[in-house]
C-alpha positions in Angstrom: -30.0 29.4 -35.1 -30.0 28.2 -31.5 -30.2 24.5 -30.8 -33.1 23.0 -28.9 -31.8 21.9 -25.5 -33.1 18.5 -24.5 -33.1 16.7 -21.1 -33.9 13.1 -20.5 -35.5 11.4 -17.5 -34.4 7.8 -17.9 -31.2 6.6 -19.6 -31.7 2.9 -20.1 -33.6 0.8 -22.5 -35.3 2.7 -25.3 -33.9 6.0 -24.0 -30.5 5.0 -25.5 -32.0 5.0 -29.0 -33.7 8.4 -28.3 -30.5 9.8 -27.0 -28.7 8.7 -30.1 -31.3 10.2 -32.4 -31.5 13.5 -30.6 -27.7 13.8 -30.5 -27.6 13.2 -34.3 -30.0 16.1 -35.0 -28.1 19.2 -35.9 -30.8 21.4 -34.3 -30.8 19.7 -30.9 -28.4 19.2 -28.0 -28.7 16.8 -25.1 -27.9 18.9 -22.0 -29.0 16.7 -19.1 -29.7 13.1 -18.3 -31.4 11.8 -15.1 -31.7 8.2 -14.0 -32.0 6.2 -10.8 -28.8 4.2 -11.8 -25.7 6.3 -11.2 -23.7 4.0 -13.5 -26.1 4.3 -16.3 -26.5 8.0 -16.1 -22.7 8.6 -15.9 -22.1 6.4 -18.9 -24.7 8.1 -21.1 -23.8 11.6 -20.0 -20.1 10.9 -20.8 -21.1 9.8 -24.3 -23.3 12.9 -25.0 -21.4 15.5 -22.9 -24.5 16.2 -20.8 -25.0 16.9 -17.2 -25.6 13.7 -15.2 -28.3 13.6 -12.5 -28.6 10.5 -10.4 -32.0 10.4 -8.8 -33.3 8.5 -5.7 -36.7 7.1 -5.8 -38.8 6.2 -2.8 -42.0 4.3 -2.9 -44.6 4.4 -0.2 -47.2 1.7 0.0 -50.2 2.4 2.2 -52.8 -0.1 3.4 -56.4 1.1 3.5 
């Protein structure tokens, strides 16, 4: 049986618990992790052998 491939957006806070639980499931595999913190995403992707994706976020505020 093929494993379900799971990707995470966000690697801090509660995501760490979710990552641990998905990785413990014999029917699932963490394949990618994305986060705005390069250090966080690198650390978590190393633990789970997943592809690390460091994202940049921009926020635009408009006045009306």
